[in-house]
C-alpha angles and dihedrals in degrees: 000000000000101000126063135196092266091057092049092047091049093051093045093042090235123155123232087267081090093071131208090249091053089056102037099093091043090052090050091050091049091051091051091049094051090046087055092051093048101032121249096267094052092043090053091047089060087070090065092059124088115268091245094054111123092237093051091048090049091049091051092050093046092050092047092050092048090047090055091047091051095043100045098076092044094047090047093055125087107175106165106101092193095038127119121293112258111218118228091225123046113176106307095339123093115202127210127177116228124223108261090251091053092050090048091049093049091047089052090051091054091047089051089052090052091050092047090051089049092052092043095056123085102228096180136046138152089259090052107056093164089069100040096095093047098054116137 
């Protein structure tokens, strides 16, 4: 996994009210998705590259965008009719639920951003034989 909760929160402009534990399963799903796009061997090879390598940075951004896309609908849903009241204001953050269509549209926008970053990254090069067979 190349992204973390802090990266996803920063991209989405979410406060820490969206906790690491709220994002963990979404981060894991994003990592699995990117591993599927790259292939497991190439995904694993990313871990051998320096953290500031362009491919590692792209992988982190893609995973963070996918995390946001996966998390938005879940974070926007409050299904327990007899559950606790959620205040509109918590510390400095004001919360507002989106209409389901809005949450779906925003999730699609974040997925598009991940896909654009994927297409805009050179995943193979002569100097990078581990990625040659996984070029898109």
